[in-house]
N, C-alpha and C positions, 0 to 999 in steps of 0.2 A: 733569410728563409728568400728567395726569391720571390719579384712579382711576375705570374706570368701573363703576357698577350692577348689572352684568351679570353671568351664572356661564357662565364656557364651556363648562356643560351646553345653558344656553340655545342656544350656535348650534349648539355639534355633542351629538350623541345620546352618554350614557355609553357606551355598546357601541361607540360608533365610536372614541372616545378611546382607552378599553381596546385596543383593537383595533390601533390606532397604537402604542401603548405595546410593545403585545406584542411588538409587528414588529419596534421599534427592539430590545428590549430579546435578541431571539432572532438578533436579527444581528451585535450588539454583545455579547451578553453583559454587558450593561455595565446596573444596574438606574434607571431615568428615570421617575418620580411628577411628575404635574400637582399642583398648589399656586396658592388663591385668594392674592393680595395680601396678607391677612393670615396666611398659611400654617396657616389652619385648615382650611377644605375640601382632601381630598386623594384624588387618585385615581391609582391603583396599578396595576401593571398584574397578569396574575395568578400571575405568579410571581416575585415580587418581595421576597419572604422567601428565597427559594432564591438566587437570584444575590444577594440582599445582605445576610448572614445577620449580619454586623457594625454597621452602623446598626440593624437587628431590633433587637440586642443592646442596642446602646448607649440605643434609642427605648424598650424596655422597661419603664423605668422614669418617672414623673412628673417627674424632675430630666431626666435624660436627653434627655426628650423634647419639656422646655421648652428646652433648650439650644439641641437641633437647630431649633425653630421659629424660634427668634433670630436663629441663625447664616444661616437660611433666606431667610428675611423681608429681612433686610439683603442678604444676596446677588444674592435674586432685584430686588429695589429698584435695585440698581447696576445690572444688567445691562438693566435699563427705561432707566435713564441715558444708560447707554453704545450702545444699540439693539443691542448683538448680543450672541454668547456671552460670559458672565463666567468666565474659571477662578478659582476660590478654593481655599482652605485652610479646611477644617472647624474647626471650636472642636476637635476629636480629634486634627486635624493628616491628613486625609486630602482628596487634590484631588477637587474637586466641580465639574463646570458647572452651567452655569445657560443657559436661554435665555428671554427675555420674550417672553409673550404680548399681543399688543399687536392692538388689534381698535378699527380707524375712528378712528388716531391715540390709543388710550388705552389704558392700562394696565390689567389686567385678570388678570394672573395669572404665571406663573413653572413651570417643567419644570427639573427635576435630576435629572443625572444623575450617577452613579458609584457608590461611589467608584472611586479608582483608589491608588496610589501609584508614583511616581518615583522612588524608590529600594528599593534589596533589603532584604529583608525580614531585621528580624536583629535578636539581643536590645538592642541600642544603638535601634533601629525602635521595639521594644515598651515598652521602657521611656519614652520619650520620651510616647508615646499615651498610657501607664496615669497619669503626672502631669497630660495634660490633661485627662484624663476621671476624674481624684482627684473623689468628694465624689456620683461617680454607684456605686450599689451593685452594681455589675456584677464578676465574681470573673476574676482574670488568667487564670487558667484557658479562662475560655469566652473571654475574648478572643482568647487566643493561637490558639482554634481558629475563631474565627470568620475572623480575620485569614487563615487561610491561605487563604482562599479570593477574598482582594480581587486585580485583576489588578494588574501592573507594568508600566505605561507610559512610554514615553520621551516629548521634547519634542515627537515630531512625529506619531504617534500620540496625542495626549492635545488638540493643536492639529486633528487631522482628526476626533478625536471632534467636538470644539467645531461644527466645520461641519457637521457630519453630520446635527447637536443642531439645529441651530440651519434648516436647511435642510426638515426633519423639520415641526419647530412652525411655521413659515410656510406649508409647507403646509397643514399641521392648518387653520390660519389660515384661510386660503384657502378654504380648501373650507368652512369654517364659517359666512365671508362671502359665499360663494356662496350656499347655503342661504340664508340669513338676507333678503338681496336678495332671494328667489326670494319666500320667505315672505310680506316686506313688499308684495311687487309683486300679489301675489294679493290680499293683504289689502287692498288700495288697489283694485285692479281690481273685488271683488266689494262692495268699499263705494261703487262706482262705479254698477255696475249696476242694483246693490239701490236706491240712491237714484232711475234714471232708471225701475223699473219702480215703483216707489211715486209718482213724480210722474205715471206713465201710466193707473196705477190711479184714481188719484184724480182726474184728467182727466174716464176713464170715466163713473165716480160720478156726475157730474153731467149724464150724458147717460141718459133716458128707457131704461127696459128696449126697446122697441120700436125705437129709434134705434140699439142695440146692437148688438140680432139686425141688423138688415141694414145696417151698420156694418162696411165691407171692413176687412180688418186687414191692408194692402200692406206688401210689401217694401220698407227704404225704401233706393231704385234712388240718390237724391236722396245719399244719406249713402254708400253705397256709390261710388258716382261721385269724389267729394270725395277719399274715403279712396284709392283707387287713382290721383288727382292728386297725393297725399303723399307714396306711394310712389314715383312717377316722378320728384319730386324729393327722394327720400330725405330726408322730412320726419319723420324717426321718431315724436316726442313725437307731432306734432297724429295723427300715423298710429294713435298708440297708442287715444287718446282717442276718438277718433271707430271706431274698433273696439270700443271697449267698448259705444258706444250700439248698433252694428249687434246685437252679442250681449248685449243687454239686448231689442234689438226679438224676434231671432229667438226669444231664450225666450218670451216675451209673447204670441207667433203661433201659438206650436207647440204650448200648453198643457204646458210640460215632457215633450214627447214624444220621451227623449234620442235612438231613434232614427232621428228626422225632424231632429230640430236637430242631430246628426252630420251626416247628409245634407247641410243647409244650407252648415254652415260649412264641408265639404271644398268645396263648390262656390264658397263665399266663398276660399279658400287657393287653388284653381286662378285665382280670375279676377284676384289678387293675385299670384300667379306670371307671371301673363302683362303687368301693368302693369309688374314688375320686369324682367322681359325686354324690356320699351319704354322701362323706363329707363336699361337699360345692362346687364343683368346675363349672365350665358353661360347661354341656352339649354342647352346639354348639365348646367349645373350644375342650372340649376331642375328638369328632368326627374330628374338624381339624387333632387331631395331631395322631388321627387312620388311618387318609387316609397316610398321611407323615410315618407313619411305618411300616407299609404294604410296601411300596415302597423302603426304606433302609434295612429290611431284609432280601429282596429279593436279596439283592447285598454282603449279609456276607456270608462267606464260613467257617469260622474257628469258633471254641469254644470260645475261648480265647478271640477274636474282639465280639466275642456273647453276652457274659459275658458283658463286657465294655458298648455296646450298650443297655444291658435291666437296666442298673444302669443309663446310661443318662435317659433314659427314664423314670425311677419311678421321677428321679430329677425334668425334665421335669414338669411330674403329680405334685409331692406335692408343688413342684410351684403353680401352675395352681391351688390347692385345698386352697391356701391361697395367691394368686394375689388380696392382694387391693386395688381397686383405691380410688384415691385421700383419704386414708386413714392416717393423720398427725400421729397419733399413732399407726399406724399398728405395729413397733419395739414391743412397751410394751403388747401390744394384743398378739404378737407372745411370749412375755417372758411371761404373765403372763399364755398361754398355757402348756410350758414347766413347769412353776412351779408346775403347776396343778395337770402335766404329774411325777413329781419327790417327789411330794408328797399327791398322792388324799388318802392313809392310815389313815394320820392326820385329825382334824376334821378341815375341810376350811371351812369359812365363805368368802362372795363376800368383806369383810373389811379386812379379814386378806389377802387376794391375792391381793388386790387394794392397800396395804399397799408398798407390796412388789415390786409390777412396779410403783412407786411413781403416779399412775394417784385416782382420788376420786371414790370412788363407783358408785355412780351414771354415771360415763363418763366409766370405763369398763362396766357397763350391757350395755351399748350403741354400747358401740363395740360390743362385744358377739351378743348383737340382730341384728345388722345392719349390720355385715360384717360374721356372720357366720351363722346367721337364727336361732340361738337357745341360750336359757335362762344361766347363767352361772353355775343353776343349772343343766341343760340337762348336757351341757355340761362335769360338773365332776360326774356326773352317767354317761354319755356313756365312760370314760373313767376308772370309777370302773368296771362299767359290764364286757368291754373287758377283764379287768386284774382277774374280779372273771370269764369267760370263762375259761381264760387261765388255770387257776388253779385249775378249777372242769375238768380238763382232765384227771388229774391224779387222784388214789384214798387212798394217802397218808392221807389228808387232808380232817375232816369233815367240814360240810357244815359251822356250827356255826364257825371253824378255819377263811374258807377263807371269811368270812364277816368281822371279825376282821381283816380281812391282806389286807382289800377293803374298810375300815374306816366307816362300820355298827360294832355298838358294838350289835341291837340288830337285831338276826339271822332271826325271825320271818318278820320285818321289808323288809331287805335284801331280802328275800323271795319274800312280792308283788312287789317289786322295779326290781327285776330279771324276774319277770313272764312279766312284763308287758313290760321289755323293749324288751325281748329275747324271748316271748311268752310260755316255758315254766318256769317248775319250776325250781329247783338248782340243784336237785334227778333226775329230769327228763330228764335233760339235759347232766347231769352225763352219766346214763344211756344210752341215746343216741350216744353220744360220745364212749361208751365201745362195745356197738353192732358194731357204725362202724368198729371198729379199732378191732372184731373179723371177720368181714366179710371178712376186706382186708385180 
């Protein structure tokens, strides 16, 4: 397992790590310390010296500290190799527990816990430990006093402590991973929005001052329609990309006025919620999310925070669209939907898609009807019609070309399906879009 050039404090704040370690120490009575892979970086709980006076005594001199670090680095690496908590006897003869800290499948450190004894403390035990720490300038009397604080555990207690430590460390890393993903997503989002804003400003600079004054700042209705279509289809990634484009437009067209931007974003979330209900989400759940959203939005006062918030709401809404209760093959259905979205222009059949997701055609058909409320053909048609709407917003493709690109060899049949789905013919839809654009 490779070591990652990242420190745990980059994933979780110092205060949060110390809070977790403090809670573990207070609940178990055992010492717990985070170490970097090389043992040099450490972060101990506030009361470590009180909990573990024996280790504090051994590590009070360079020789003792060096031996401890060497032992712990090897034991930590062993725990990472095993992928679980490692129980070992330290250089002084005491029992220590080690849980690896693994982030994105790479080893970044470990948490050591202990020490404990698994036998009664007596003169013989003290004699053995004294021999083991020979060369470390710590008096026998000091070790005797410190050793009285070491808890005595049986095998079951030690294993239970190891299991608890492993769960705590995993929870800590999971929380850190979530926070890091959020930061990365926010960074990507801000970079995309900044690029869109820059491109739009550069385009505006090519326009004269008079033209700019008379130029309207339209709301991107076409992008909103495409976004709603992606929400109905469950296309999360494309929906997020379109959402970022809309956020950039909202920021530019409202001159950075945070109150107007919040109002626009709230309107956007409302229409996304409606599309989610059309896509199969529970109306009751959507109403519940709506009440929460209004309360959360009122406490946000920065554009960056607004952007992250609205993406999280989109995620929550998309989750609700396809929240499938008691569905054993929910992943297979999601894979089928994703395959359809990626291959809608091909001659897809229920049988061909079922083969791709390793289900019988009968069962896949059952999943579509029971969980999404549509047949396989209806879902495929919905995907194709959403893509056709997008293509028809431009004038560069003929109706025949649009029909072919969305999977219909017969353009007249495509026209019938489009009218049944959208309510107007492809040519009528294109003219409506063009008129709408001119009015803006």
